[in-house]
C-alpha positions in Angstrom: -28.5 -61.9 -97.3 -26.1 -61.4 -94.4 -25.7 -64.1 -91.7 -26.4 -63.0 -88.2 -23.2 -62.3 -86.3 -21.8 -65.0 -84.0 -22.5 -64.5 -80.3 -19.8 -62.6 -78.6 -17.3 -64.5 -76.4 -17.8 -63.9 -72.7 -16.2 -60.7 -71.5 -12.9 -61.5 -69.8 -13.0 -58.1 -68.2 -15.8 -59.4 -66.0 -14.3 -62.5 -64.4 -16.2 -64.2 -61.5 -15.6 -63.2 -57.9 -15.6 -65.3 -54.8 -19.1 -63.9 -53.8 -20.5 -65.0 -57.1 -19.3 -68.6 -56.6 -20.5 -68.5 -53.0 -24.0 -67.5 -54.1 -24.2 -70.3 -56.7 -22.9 -72.9 -54.2 -25.4 -71.8 -51.5 -28.3 -72.0 -53.9 -27.3 -75.4 -55.3 -26.0 -77.2 -52.2 -27.3 -75.4 -49.1 -24.0 -75.9 -47.4 -23.6 -76.0 -43.6 -20.0 -74.6 -44.0 -18.7 -72.7 -47.0 -15.5 -70.9 -47.7 -14.5 -69.6 -51.2 -11.0 -68.1 -51.5 -9.8 -66.4 -54.7 -6.2 -67.6 -55.1 -5.8 -66.1 -58.6 -3.1 -63.5 -57.6 -0.8 -66.4 -56.5 -1.1 -67.8 -60.0 -0.1 -64.7 -61.9 1.9 -65.7 -65.0 0.6 -69.3 -64.9 -1.6 -71.0 -67.4 -5.2 -69.7 -67.1 -4.3 -66.6 -65.2 -5.7 -63.2 -66.5 -4.3 -59.7 -66.4 -6.7 -58.5 -63.7 -5.4 -60.9 -61.0 -8.7 -62.4 -59.9 -11.4 -64.7 -61.0 -9.4 -67.6 -62.4 -8.2 -69.8 -59.5 -10.3 -70.6 -56.5 -10.3 -72.8 -53.4 -13.6 -74.0 -52.1 -14.1 -75.6 -48.7 -17.6 -76.9 -48.4 -19.8 -79.2 -46.2 -23.3 -80.1 -47.3 -25.9 -82.7 -46.3 -26.1 -83.5 -50.0 -22.6 -85.0 -49.7 -23.7 -87.6 -47.1 -22.9 -91.1 -48.2 -21.4 -90.0 -51.5 -17.8 -90.7 -52.7 -15.4 -87.9 -53.1 -15.7 -87.9 -56.9 -19.5 -87.4 -56.7 -19.2 -84.6 -54.1 -16.7 -82.8 -56.4 -19.0 -83.3 -59.4 -21.8 -81.6 -57.5 -19.5 -78.6 -56.8 -18.4 -78.5 -60.4 -21.9 -78.7 -61.7 -22.9 -75.8 -59.4 -20.1 -73.6 -60.8 -20.3 -74.6 -64.5 -21.6 -71.2 -65.6 -18.5 -69.5 -64.4 -16.1 -71.4 -66.7 -17.2 -69.2 -69.6 -16.4 -66.2 -67.5 -12.7 -67.2 -67.1 -12.8 -69.6 -64.1 -9.8 -71.9 -64.8 -9.1 -73.9 -61.7 -11.0 -75.0 -58.6 -9.3 -76.7 -55.6 -12.2 -78.4 -53.8 -12.1 -79.6 -50.2 -15.4 -81.3 -49.2 -15.9 -81.7 -45.5 
């Protein structure tokens, strides 16, 4: 009896794009201000970079009423939680600026 094959690893030829992250953040946090910048090309050759030059390093500037009264670590956790699904797609680093 043959065992079922292991699930395939996420395709690295399909890394996330800024628009994908933006959609997830809008759905989760209803931001009043949102800017998602793919800075992957500036990290070529660094740890976590891929061969296609996008989808690994992002900067997120975000303001949301859900951040009101919360410390920075909690605001950042909300952003990370909203983007967790993209880690398996090759997202390596997120620079977060909560406003």
